[in-house]
PDB file of N, CA, C, O and CB in Angstrom:
ATOM      1  N   UNK A   1       0.848  -1.193   0.006  1.00  0.00           N
ATOM      2  CA  UNK A   1      -0.019   0.004  -0.032  1.00  0.00           C
ATOM      3  C   UNK A   1       0.890   1.229   0.014  1.00  0.00           C
ATOM      4  O   UNK A   1       2.010   1.192   0.522  1.00  0.00           O
ATOM      5  CB  UNK A   1      -1.061   0.020   1.174  1.00  0.00           C
ATOM      6  N   UNK A   2       0.358   2.305  -0.537  1.00  0.00           N
ATOM      7  CA  UNK A   2       1.144   3.542  -0.631  1.00  0.00           C
ATOM      8  C   UNK A   2       0.798   4.536   0.393  1.00  0.00           C
ATOM      9  O   UNK A   2      -0.379   4.804   0.632  1.00  0.00           O
ATOM     10  CB  UNK A   2       0.984   4.157  -1.942  1.00  0.00           C
ATOM     11  N   UNK A   3       1.810   5.113   1.026  1.00  0.00           N
ATOM     12  CA  UNK A   3       1.623   6.209   1.978  1.00  0.00           C
ATOM     13  C   UNK A   3       2.609   7.320   1.594  1.00  0.00           C
ATOM     14  O   UNK A   3       3.471   7.137   0.734  1.00  0.00           O
ATOM     15  CB  UNK A   3       1.845   5.726   3.478  1.00  0.00           C
ATOM     16  N   UNK A   4       2.461   8.457   2.245  1.00  0.00           N
ATOM     17  CA  UNK A   4       3.389   9.554   2.014  1.00  0.00           C
ATOM     18  C   UNK A   4       4.106   9.861   3.352  1.00  0.00           C
ATOM     19  O   UNK A   4       3.465  10.119   4.370  1.00  0.00           O
ATOM     20  CB  UNK A   4       2.632  10.832   1.452  1.00  0.00           C
ATOM     21  N   UNK A   5       5.431   9.824   3.315  1.00  0.00           N
ATOM     22  CA  UNK A   5       6.234  10.126   4.495  1.00  0.00           C
ATOM     23  C   UNK A   5       7.105  11.307   4.242  1.00  0.00           C
ATOM     24  O   UNK A   5       7.985  11.273   3.382  1.00  0.00           O
ATOM     25  CB  UNK A   5       7.077   8.942   4.901  1.00  0.00           C
ATOM     26  N   UNK A   6       6.863  12.385   5.004  1.00  0.00           N
ATOM     27  CA  UNK A   6       7.597  13.627   4.822  1.00  0.00           C
ATOM     28  C   UNK A   6       7.659  14.042   3.340  1.00  0.00           C
ATOM     29  O   UNK A   6       8.697  14.485   2.847  1.00  0.00           O
ATOM     30  CB  UNK A   6       9.010  13.481   5.388  1.00  0.00           C
ATOM     31  N   UNK A   7       6.546  13.889   2.661  1.00  0.00           N
ATOM     32  CA  UNK A   7       6.404  14.322   1.296  1.00  0.00           C
ATOM     33  C   UNK A   7       6.839  13.282   0.229  1.00  0.00           C
ATOM     34  O   UNK A   7       6.689  13.526  -0.969  1.00  0.00           O
ATOM     35  CB  UNK A   7       7.185  15.564   1.121  1.00  0.00           C
ATOM     36  N   UNK A   8       7.369  12.141   0.667  1.00  0.00           N
ATOM     37  CA  UNK A   8       7.882  11.120  -0.245  1.00  0.00           C
ATOM     38  C   UNK A   8       6.924   9.926  -0.213  1.00  0.00           C
ATOM     39  O   UNK A   8       6.542   9.457   0.859  1.00  0.00           O
ATOM     40  CB  UNK A   8       9.344  10.687   0.146  1.00  0.00           C
ATOM     41  N   UNK A   9       6.537   9.436  -1.410  1.00  0.00           N
ATOM     42  CA  UNK A   9       5.637   8.291  -1.473  1.00  0.00           C
ATOM     43  C   UNK A   9       6.447   7.006  -1.205  1.00  0.00           C
ATOM     44  O   UNK A   9       7.513   6.803  -1.785  1.00  0.00           O
ATOM     45  CB  UNK A   9       4.913   8.224  -2.868  1.00  0.00           C
ATOM     46  N   UNK A  10       5.940   6.176  -0.348  1.00  0.00           N
ATOM     47  CA  UNK A  10       6.557   4.904   0.015  1.00  0.00           C
ATOM     48  C   UNK A  10       5.541   3.794  -0.081  1.00  0.00           C
ATOM     49  O   UNK A  10       4.356   3.974   0.202  1.00  0.00           O
ATOM     50  CB  UNK A  10       7.151   4.961   1.425  1.00  0.00           C
ATOM     51  N   UNK A  11       6.033   2.649  -0.486  1.00  0.00           N
ATOM     52  CA  UNK A  11       5.198   1.434  -0.566  1.00  0.00           C
ATOM     53  C   UNK A  11       5.577   0.619   0.672  1.00  0.00           C
ATOM     54  O   UNK A  11       6.733   0.246   0.872  1.00  0.00           O
ATOM     55  CB  UNK A  11       5.434   0.600  -1.947  1.00  0.00           C
ATOM     56  N   UNK A  12       4.536   0.354   1.513  1.00  0.00           N
ATOM     57  CA  UNK A  12       4.752  -0.428   2.724  1.00  0.00           C
ATOM     58  C   UNK A  12       3.777  -1.573   2.723  1.00  0.00           C
ATOM     59  O   UNK A  12       2.767  -1.538   2.020  1.00  0.00           O
ATOM     60  CB  UNK A  12       4.594   0.434   4.001  1.00  0.00           C
ATOM     61  N   UNK A  13       4.085  -2.632   3.540  1.00  0.00           N
ATOM     62  CA  UNK A  13       3.145  -3.787   3.600  1.00  0.00           C
ATOM     63  C   UNK A  13       1.954  -3.436   4.500  1.00  0.00           C
ATOM     64  O   UNK A  13       2.050  -2.638   5.433  1.00  0.00           O
ATOM     65  CB  UNK A  13       3.874  -5.085   4.141  1.00  0.00           C
ATOM     66  N   UNK A  14       0.825  -4.078   4.167  1.00  0.00           N
ATOM     67  CA  UNK A  14      -0.332  -3.937   5.017  1.00  0.00           C
ATOM     68  C   UNK A  14       0.015  -4.437   6.428  1.00  0.00           C
ATOM     69  O   UNK A  14       0.799  -5.374   6.584  1.00  0.00           O
ATOM     70  CB  UNK A  14      -1.540  -4.711   4.428  1.00  0.00           C
ATOM     71  N   UNK A  15      -0.579  -3.799   7.459  1.00  0.00           N
ATOM     72  CA  UNK A  15      -0.288  -4.186   8.828  1.00  0.00           C
ATOM     73  C   UNK A  15       0.880  -3.450   9.455  1.00  0.00           C
ATOM     74  O   UNK A  15       1.248  -3.724  10.598  1.00  0.00           O
ATOM     75  CB  UNK A  15      -0.027  -5.630   8.878  1.00  0.00           C
ATOM     76  N   UNK A  16       1.475  -2.505   8.707  1.00  0.00           N
ATOM     77  CA  UNK A  16       2.579  -1.735   9.224  1.00  0.00           C
ATOM     78  C   UNK A  16       2.077  -0.713  10.235  1.00  0.00           C
ATOM     79  O   UNK A  16       1.146   0.039   9.947  1.00  0.00           O
ATOM     80  CB  UNK A  16       3.332  -1.050   8.089  1.00  0.00           C
ATOM     81  N   UNK A  17       2.676  -0.680  11.393  1.00  0.00           N
ATOM     82  CA  UNK A  17       2.363   0.301  12.401  1.00  0.00           C
ATOM     83  C   UNK A  17       3.254   1.529  12.257  1.00  0.00           C
ATOM     84  O   UNK A  17       4.262   1.507  11.550  1.00  0.00           O
ATOM     85  CB  UNK A  17       2.508  -0.304  13.785  1.00  0.00           C
ATOM     86  N   UNK A  18       2.864   2.590  12.938  1.00  0.00           N
ATOM     87  CA  UNK A  18       3.717   3.792  12.923  1.00  0.00           C
ATOM     88  C   UNK A  18       5.091   3.477  13.521  1.00  0.00           C
ATOM     89  O   UNK A  18       6.117   3.957  13.039  1.00  0.00           O
ATOM     90  CB  UNK A  18       3.042   4.953  13.711  1.00  0.00           C
ATOM     91  N   UNK A  19       5.089   2.666  14.573  1.00  0.00           N
ATOM     92  CA  UNK A  19       6.389   2.251  15.208  1.00  0.00           C
ATOM     93  C   UNK A  19       7.269   1.491  14.238  1.00  0.00           C
ATOM     94  O   UNK A  19       8.477   1.716  14.173  1.00  0.00           O
ATOM     95  CB  UNK A  19       6.135   1.366  16.456  1.00  0.00           C
ATOM     96  N   UNK A  20       6.651   0.578  13.477  1.00  0.00           N
ATOM     97  CA  UNK A  20       7.425  -0.185  12.456  1.00  0.00           C
ATOM     98  C   UNK A  20       8.067   0.755  11.447  1.00  0.00           C
ATOM     99  O   UNK A  20       9.232   0.590  11.086  1.00  0.00           O
ATOM    100  CB  UNK A  20       6.511  -1.200  11.713  1.00  0.00           C
ATOM    101  N   UNK A  21       7.308   1.730  10.999  1.00  0.00           N
ATOM    102  CA  UNK A  21       7.818   2.700  10.018  1.00  0.00           C
ATOM    103  C   UNK A  21       8.954   3.552  10.618  1.00  0.00           C
ATOM    104  O   UNK A  21      10.010   3.724  10.009  1.00  0.00           O
ATOM    105  CB  UNK A  21       6.667   3.617   9.525  1.00  0.00           C
ATOM    106  N   UNK A  22       8.710   4.064  11.791  1.00  0.00           N
ATOM    107  CA  UNK A  22       9.640   5.029  12.366  1.00  0.00           C
ATOM    108  C   UNK A  22      11.008   4.360  12.645  1.00  0.00           C
ATOM    109  O   UNK A  22      12.056   4.983  12.474  1.00  0.00           O
ATOM    110  CB  UNK A  22       9.047   5.631  13.674  1.00  0.00           C
ATOM    111  N   UNK A  23      10.976   3.083  13.076  1.00  0.00           N
ATOM    112  CA  UNK A  23      12.249   2.421  13.376  1.00  0.00           C
ATOM    113  C   UNK A  23      13.130   2.287  12.126  1.00  0.00           C
ATOM    114  O   UNK A  23      14.344   2.130  12.250  1.00  0.00           O
ATOM    115  CB  UNK A  23      11.990   1.037  13.981  1.00  0.00           C
ATOM    116  N   UNK A  24      12.540   2.347  10.931  1.00  0.00           N
ATOM    117  CA  UNK A  24      13.371   2.269   9.741  1.00  0.00           C
ATOM    118  C   UNK A  24      13.917   3.634   9.306  1.00  0.00           C
ATOM    119  O   UNK A  24      14.768   3.715   8.421  1.00  0.00           O
ATOM    120  CB  UNK A  24      12.581   1.654   8.614  1.00  0.00           C
ATOM    121  N   UNK A  25      13.430   4.684   9.924  1.00  0.00           N
ATOM    122  CA  UNK A  25      13.736   6.066   9.506  1.00  0.00           C
ATOM    123  C   UNK A  25      14.467   6.886  10.567  1.00  0.00           C
ATOM    124  O   UNK A  25      15.375   7.651  10.241  1.00  0.00           O
ATOM    125  CB  UNK A  25      12.460   6.775   9.138  1.00  0.00           C
ATOM    126  N   UNK A  26      14.091   6.737  11.800  1.00  0.00           N
ATOM    127  CA  UNK A  26      14.548   7.653  12.849  1.00  0.00           C
ATOM    128  C   UNK A  26      15.443   6.977  13.894  1.00  0.00           C
ATOM    129  O   UNK A  26      15.420   5.757  14.055  1.00  0.00           O
ATOM    130  CB  UNK A  26      13.352   8.269  13.538  1.00  0.00           C
ATOM    131  N   UNK A  27      16.212   7.777  14.582  1.00  0.00           N
ATOM    132  CA  UNK A  27      17.059   7.261  15.665  1.00  0.00           C
ATOM    133  C   UNK A  27      16.315   7.178  17.014  1.00  0.00           C
ATOM    134  O   UNK A  27      16.929   6.883  18.040  1.00  0.00           O
ATOM    135  CB  UNK A  27      18.295   8.149  15.815  1.00  0.00           C
ATOM    136  N   UNK A  28      15.006   7.435  17.014  1.00  0.00           N
ATOM    137  CA  UNK A  28      14.250   7.344  18.201  1.00  0.00           C
ATOM    138  C   UNK A  28      13.917   8.668  18.864  1.00  0.00           C
ATOM    139  O   UNK A  28      13.187   8.677  19.854  1.00  0.00           O
ATOM    140  CB  UNK A  28      14.952   6.515  19.118  1.00  0.00           C
ATOM    141  N   UNK A  29      14.417   9.776  18.364  1.00  0.00           N
ATOM    142  CA  UNK A  29      14.130  11.061  18.884  1.00  0.00           C
ATOM    143  C   UNK A  29      13.212  11.821  17.940  1.00  0.00           C
ATOM    144  O   UNK A  29      13.674  12.596  17.103  1.00  0.00           O
ATOM    145  CB  UNK A  29      15.401  11.817  19.130  1.00  0.00           C
ATOM    146  N   UNK A  30      11.907  11.596  18.078  1.00  0.00           N
ATOM    147  CA  UNK A  30      10.971  12.062  17.019  1.00  0.00           C
ATOM    148  C   UNK A  30       9.592  12.354  17.615  1.00  0.00           C
ATOM    149  O   UNK A  30       9.271  11.917  18.720  1.00  0.00           O
ATOM    150  CB  UNK A  30      10.842  10.992  15.881  1.00  0.00           C
ATOM    151  N   UNK A  31       8.807  13.083  16.880  1.00  0.00           N
ATOM    152  CA  UNK A  31       7.364  13.226  17.063  1.00  0.00           C
ATOM    153  C   UNK A  31       6.744  12.832  15.710  1.00  0.00           C
ATOM    154  O   UNK A  31       7.353  13.022  14.657  1.00  0.00           O
ATOM    155  CB  UNK A  31       6.950  14.726  17.516  1.00  0.00           C
ATOM    156  N   UNK A  32       5.528  12.282  15.761  1.00  0.00           N
ATOM    157  CA  UNK A  32       4.847  11.848  14.564  1.00  0.00           C
ATOM    158  C   UNK A  32       3.519  12.423  14.384  1.00  0.00           C
ATOM    159  O   UNK A  32       2.738  12.452  15.335  1.00  0.00           O
ATOM    160  CB  UNK A  32       4.732  10.436  14.547  1.00  0.00           C
ATOM    161  N   UNK A  33       3.199  12.890  13.222  1.00  0.00           N
ATOM    162  CA  UNK A  33       1.818  13.311  12.799  1.00  0.00           C
ATOM    163  C   UNK A  33       1.373  12.297  11.771  1.00  0.00           C
ATOM    164  O   UNK A  33       2.113  11.985  10.837  1.00  0.00           O
ATOM    165  CB  UNK A  33       1.776  14.816  12.189  1.00  0.00           C
ATOM    166  N   UNK A  34       0.167  11.780  11.938  1.00  0.00           N
ATOM    167  CA  UNK A  34      -0.466  10.861  10.942  1.00  0.00           C
ATOM    168  C   UNK A  34      -1.777  11.563  10.552  1.00  0.00           C
ATOM    169  O   UNK A  34      -2.652  11.790  11.387  1.00  0.00           O
ATOM    170  CB  UNK A  34      -0.734   9.342  11.548  1.00  0.00           C
ATOM    171  N   UNK A  35      -1.882  11.897   9.269  1.00  0.00           N
ATOM    172  CA  UNK A  35      -3.076  12.524   8.761  1.00  0.00           C
ATOM    173  C   UNK A  35      -3.456  13.743   9.590  1.00  0.00           C
ATOM    174  O   UNK A  35      -4.629  13.996   9.866  1.00  0.00           O
ATOM    175  CB  UNK A  35      -4.213  11.532   8.733  1.00  0.00           C
ATOM    176  N   UNK A  36      -2.397  14.511   9.989  1.00  0.00           N
ATOM    177  CA  UNK A  36      -2.595  15.751  10.706  1.00  0.00           C
ATOM    178  C   UNK A  36      -2.768  15.571  12.216  1.00  0.00           C
ATOM    179  O   UNK A  36      -2.912  16.574  12.915  1.00  0.00           O
ATOM    180  CB  UNK A  36      -3.781  16.450  10.151  1.00  0.00           C
ATOM    181  N   UNK A  37      -2.763  14.394  12.737  1.00  0.00           N
ATOM    182  CA  UNK A  37      -3.008  14.162  14.154  1.00  0.00           C
ATOM    183  C   UNK A  37      -1.699  13.724  14.805  1.00  0.00           C
ATOM    184  O   UNK A  37      -1.054  12.781  14.346  1.00  0.00           O
ATOM    185  CB  UNK A  37      -4.130  13.091  14.368  1.00  0.00           C
ATOM    186  N   UNK A  38      -1.312  14.410  15.871  1.00  0.00           N
ATOM    187  CA  UNK A  38      -0.072  14.077  16.604  1.00  0.00           C
ATOM    188  C   UNK A  38      -0.338  12.852  17.445  1.00  0.00           C
ATOM    189  O   UNK A  38      -1.352  12.754  18.136  1.00  0.00           O
ATOM    190  CB  UNK A  38       0.417  15.273  17.502  1.00  0.00           C
ATOM    191  N   UNK A  39       0.609  11.902  17.373  1.00  0.00           N
ATOM    192  CA  UNK A  39       0.509  10.666  18.147  1.00  0.00           C
ATOM    193  C   UNK A  39       1.473  10.712  19.334  1.00  0.00           C
ATOM    194  O   UNK A  39       2.607  11.180  19.231  1.00  0.00           O
ATOM    195  CB  UNK A  39       0.806   9.434  17.253  1.00  0.00           C
ATOM    196  N   UNK A  40       0.990  10.221  20.430  1.00  0.00           N
ATOM    197  CA  UNK A  40       1.873  10.031  21.592  1.00  0.00           C
ATOM    198  C   UNK A  40       2.729   8.816  21.289  1.00  0.00           C
ATOM    199  O   UNK A  40       2.297   7.919  20.564  1.00  0.00           O
ATOM    200  CB  UNK A  40       1.055   9.846  22.946  1.00  0.00           C
ATOM    201  N   UNK A  41       3.976   8.772  21.852  1.00  0.00           N
ATOM    202  CA  UNK A  41       4.831   7.604  21.600  1.00  0.00           C
ATOM    203  C   UNK A  41       4.151   6.277  21.933  1.00  0.00           C
ATOM    204  O   UNK A  41       4.374   5.306  21.210  1.00  0.00           O
ATOM    205  CB  UNK A  41       6.105   7.724  22.401  1.00  0.00           C
ATOM    206  N   UNK A  42       3.360   6.181  22.952  1.00  0.00           N
ATOM    207  CA  UNK A  42       2.714   4.927  23.331  1.00  0.00           C
ATOM    208  C   UNK A  42       1.674   4.496  22.293  1.00  0.00           C
ATOM    209  O   UNK A  42       1.307   3.323  22.235  1.00  0.00           O
ATOM    210  CB  UNK A  42       2.054   5.068  24.706  1.00  0.00           C
ATOM    211  N   UNK A  43       1.200   5.440  21.473  1.00  0.00           N
ATOM    212  CA  UNK A  43       0.191   5.089  20.427  1.00  0.00           C
ATOM    213  C   UNK A  43       0.844   4.474  19.176  1.00  0.00           C
ATOM    214  O   UNK A  43       0.182   3.770  18.414  1.00  0.00           O
ATOM    215  CB  UNK A  43      -0.616   6.357  20.013  1.00  0.00           C
ATOM    216  N   UNK A  44       2.139   4.742  18.969  1.00  0.00           N
ATOM    217  CA  UNK A  44       2.782   4.373  17.727  1.00  0.00           C
ATOM    218  C   UNK A  44       2.779   2.871  17.456  1.00  0.00           C
ATOM    219  O   UNK A  44       2.625   2.447  16.310  1.00  0.00           O
ATOM    220  CB  UNK A  44       4.177   4.872  17.732  1.00  0.00           C
ATOM    221  N   UNK A  45       2.947   2.069  18.500  1.00  0.00           N
ATOM    222  CA  UNK A  45       2.993   0.654  18.306  1.00  0.00           C
ATOM    223  C   UNK A  45       1.657   0.026  17.967  1.00  0.00           C
ATOM    224  O   UNK A  45       1.606  -1.069  17.405  1.00  0.00           O
ATOM    225  CB  UNK A  45       3.532   0.030  19.499  1.00  0.00           C
ATOM    226  N   UNK A  46       0.570   0.714  18.305  1.00  0.00           N
ATOM    227  CA  UNK A  46      -0.769   0.226  18.014  1.00  0.00           C
ATOM    228  C   UNK A  46      -1.460   0.816  16.802  1.00  0.00           C
ATOM    229  O   UNK A  46      -2.438   0.268  16.294  1.00  0.00           O
ATOM    230  CB  UNK A  46      -1.601   0.459  19.162  1.00  0.00           C
ATOM    231  N   UNK A  47      -0.936   1.938  16.350  1.00  0.00           N
ATOM    232  CA  UNK A  47      -1.598   2.654  15.233  1.00  0.00           C
ATOM    233  C   UNK A  47      -1.179   2.075  13.876  1.00  0.00           C
ATOM    234  O   UNK A  47      -0.054   2.265  13.412  1.00  0.00           O
ATOM    235  CB  UNK A  47      -1.258   4.171  15.284  1.00  0.00           C
ATOM    236  N   UNK A  48      -2.094   1.389  13.283  1.00  0.00           N
ATOM    237  CA  UNK A  48      -1.879   0.814  11.919  1.00  0.00           C
ATOM    238  C   UNK A  48      -2.003   1.914  10.878  1.00  0.00           C
ATOM    239  O   UNK A  48      -2.907   2.746  10.957  1.00  0.00           O
ATOM    240  CB  UNK A  48      -2.914  -0.336  11.611  1.00  0.00           C
ATOM    241  N   UNK A  49      -1.102   1.924   9.904  1.00  0.00           N
ATOM    242  CA  UNK A  49      -1.195   2.868   8.818  1.00  0.00           C
ATOM    243  C   UNK A  49      -2.153   2.337   7.764  1.00  0.00           C
ATOM    244  O   UNK A  49      -2.243   1.131   7.532  1.00  0.00           O
ATOM    245  CB  UNK A  49       0.186   3.144   8.215  1.00  0.00           C
ATOM    246  N   UNK A  50      -2.849   3.241   7.145  1.00  0.00           N
ATOM    247  CA  UNK A  50      -3.835   2.936   6.053  1.00  0.00           C
ATOM    248  C   UNK A  50      -3.247   3.379   4.697  1.00  0.00           C
ATOM    249  O   UNK A  50      -2.385   4.254   4.614  1.00  0.00           O
ATOM    250  CB  UNK A  50      -5.236   3.675   6.316  1.00  0.00           C
ATOM    251  N   UNK A  51      -3.766   2.723   3.639  1.00  0.00           N
ATOM    252  CA  UNK A  51      -3.383   3.126   2.294  1.00  0.00           C
ATOM    253  C   UNK A  51      -3.745   4.630   2.172  1.00  0.00           C
ATOM    254  O   UNK A  51      -4.868   5.042   2.464  1.00  0.00           O
ATOM    255  CB  UNK A  51      -4.121   2.231   1.176  1.00  0.00           C
ATOM    256  N   UNK A  52      -2.765   5.418   1.735  1.00  0.00           N
ATOM    257  CA  UNK A  52      -3.013   6.857   1.563  1.00  0.00           C
ATOM    258  C   UNK A  52      -2.684   7.720   2.733  1.00  0.00           C
ATOM    259  O   UNK A  52      -2.788   8.944   2.652  1.00  0.00           O
ATOM    260  CB  UNK A  52      -4.402   7.072   1.233  1.00  0.00           C
ATOM    261  N   UNK A  53      -2.271   7.089   3.871  1.00  0.00           N
ATOM    262  CA  UNK A  53      -1.886   7.890   5.042  1.00  0.00           C
ATOM    263  C   UNK A  53      -0.824   8.877   4.719  1.00  0.00           C
ATOM    264  O   UNK A  53       0.042   8.631   3.879  1.00  0.00           O
ATOM    265  CB  UNK A  53      -1.417   7.013   6.156  1.00  0.00           C
ATOM    266  N   UNK A  54      -0.886  10.009   5.389  1.00  0.00           N
ATOM    267  CA  UNK A  54       0.206  11.005   5.264  1.00  0.00           C
ATOM    268  C   UNK A  54       0.879  11.129   6.601  1.00  0.00           C
ATOM    269  O   UNK A  54       0.259  11.522   7.590  1.00  0.00           O
ATOM    270  CB  UNK A  54      -0.323  12.403   4.782  1.00  0.00           C
ATOM    271  N   UNK A  55       2.114  10.803   6.630  1.00  0.00           N
ATOM    272  CA  UNK A  55       2.908  10.761   7.838  1.00  0.00           C
ATOM    273  C   UNK A  55       4.003  11.819   7.797  1.00  0.00           C
ATOM    274  O   UNK A  55       4.722  11.950   6.807  1.00  0.00           O
ATOM    275  CB  UNK A  55       3.511   9.377   8.030  1.00  0.00           C
ATOM    276  N   UNK A  56       4.118  12.570   8.887  1.00  0.00           N
ATOM    277  CA  UNK A  56       5.196  13.543   9.056  1.00  0.00           C
ATOM    278  C   UNK A  56       5.996  13.097  10.274  1.00  0.00           C
ATOM    279  O   UNK A  56       5.441  12.952  11.363  1.00  0.00           O
ATOM    280  CB  UNK A  56       4.642  15.023   9.226  1.00  0.00           C
ATOM    281  N   UNK A  57       7.296  12.878  10.096  1.00  0.00           N
ATOM    282  CA  UNK A  57       8.134  12.502  11.187  1.00  0.00           C
ATOM    283  C   UNK A  57       9.063  13.718  11.506  1.00  0.00           C
ATOM    284  O   UNK A  57       9.888  14.133  10.692  1.00  0.00           O
ATOM    285  CB  UNK A  57       8.951  11.195  10.836  1.00  0.00           C
ATOM    286  N   UNK A  58       8.883  14.235  12.684  1.00  0.00           N
ATOM    287  CA  UNK A  58       9.602  15.464  13.054  1.00  0.00           C
ATOM    288  C   UNK A  58      10.723  15.050  13.992  1.00  0.00           C
ATOM    289  O   UNK A  58      10.467  14.580  15.101  1.00  0.00           O
ATOM    290  CB  UNK A  58       8.642  16.537  13.732  1.00  0.00           C
ATOM    291  N   UNK A  59      11.919  15.218  13.569  1.00  0.00           N
ATOM    292  CA  UNK A  59      13.100  14.802  14.366  1.00  0.00           C
ATOM    293  C   UNK A  59      13.361  15.931  15.400  1.00  0.00           C
ATOM    294  O   UNK A  59      13.382  17.116  15.067  1.00  0.00           O
ATOM    295  CB  UNK A  59      14.405  14.545  13.418  1.00  0.00           C
ATOM    296  N   UNK A  60      13.555  15.508  16.655  1.00  0.00           N
ATOM    297  CA  UNK A  60      13.772  16.447  17.714  1.00  0.00           C
ATOM    298  C   UNK A  60      15.228  16.471  18.135  1.00  0.00           C
ATOM    299  O   UNK A  60      15.885  15.436  18.250  1.00  0.00           O
ATOM    300  CB  UNK A  60      12.894  16.122  18.881  1.00  0.00           C
ATOM    301  N   UNK A  61      15.709  17.673  18.360  1.00  0.00           N
ATOM    302  CA  UNK A  61      17.087  17.827  18.801  1.00  0.00           C
ATOM    303  C   UNK A  61      17.091  18.287  20.284  1.00  0.00           C
ATOM    304  O   UNK A  61      16.302  19.139  20.693  1.00  0.00           O
ATOM    305  CB  UNK A  61      17.853  18.855  17.882  1.00  0.00           C
ATOM    306  N   UNK A  62      17.973  17.711  21.032  1.00  0.00           N
ATOM    307  CA  UNK A  62      18.164  18.128  22.448  1.00  0.00           C
ATOM    308  C   UNK A  62      19.585  18.623  22.553  1.00  0.00           C
ATOM    309  O   UNK A  62      20.524  17.826  22.559  1.00  0.00           O
ATOM    310  CB  UNK A  62      17.886  16.936  23.487  1.00  0.00           C
ATOM    311  N   UNK A  63      19.753  19.901  22.634  1.00  0.00           N
ATOM    312  CA  UNK A  63      21.062  20.502  22.746  1.00  0.00           C
ATOM    313  C   UNK A  63      21.482  20.714  24.174  1.00  0.00           C
ATOM    314  O   UNK A  63      22.576  21.219  24.427  1.00  0.00           O
ATOM    315  CB  UNK A  63      21.091  21.791  22.023  1.00  0.00           C
TER     316      UNK A  63
END
């Protein structure tokens, strides 16, 4: 199924959670928006992505 991640179209398997996706992209220091909704970190492992989902992964810096 196709989703958009930070403006880039990606093909992912059905059943992919936000946590599955983020572990392939981020070092763990992030916030996630899915279809305009901010997810708490505890929600990421349970939130299944849908065909056409729009995901924004915001990398956080701690200086």
